[in-house]
C-alpha angles and dihedrals in degrees: 000000000000116000117258114242115247123202123206125186117196140169091199131083109290091226089069094071107015115088115224091240090058096057095094096052105037117088112223123207117181143161139236137183100236139023090246093052090046092055091048093048092049092051092048095048093046091050088054091054101258120146095233111189104173141359112198113203123201092224092065093038092058089052102047102025118189092355086078085084088080089070088072091060098089093036094059096025091240122181119237090257093051091046091052089051090054093048091048091053093048091048094064096029091059093055092047091047090057100037106034143042139020094316100043119144112295092229093051092050089049092052092049098046123097107258092244090057096053120105113220125324122303119201109223121191111196089189094059116110086228094056110126096224089198094151091069094064130089088224096194090054091050089050091048092052090046090054091054094057117114094238093051090051093046091052089067088073095054116061092191089060095057090119088073087067097047140069115255112283093004133122091205124093120223097261103171105279101033093113098050090047092048092049090050089055092051089051093047105034105017095233111193140227112302092357107150118233130166115229118194122221110249098171140347129214096202 
């Protein structure tokens, strides 16, 4: 029988859990801040025998946004239809990642918090290309569209892929009004980064 693929995500040095004999058969995906750093990291890892498949740099990501999903097409030999499904998923996921849930953008959380709950003063530049612009979205509509994507629907059939249906570091699924309820809690209670809260489903649009 063919081996089942296993995916590990880590914020530690890969050498701490990857055995030397596994280097040639484990696909490595990693990140970097700039294109230059990405090229340097890829060269270094290849020279050390790692099967490096992709280095995503933040510089490129900020330029192309969710369209970066197309770069996975040749790696996984995706069809055009499958690639479009991936890009569609990333499009809405990226907005929700910034604007909703325990790991929402720091500046957005700061703006939402009651003044007495804020820690220090955070300078926010609405003219910056990196500004989150979360206030311009109908967040429940973004969540509804996210829930209609093919990948979100497929994830229902795979219990080990439940994280595809949830905000980062949350035990709640996106159920239709999760984001608006979460945002209301930040405004009211000032809940902080990665603070766990249970949000009950009141209604679902899908």
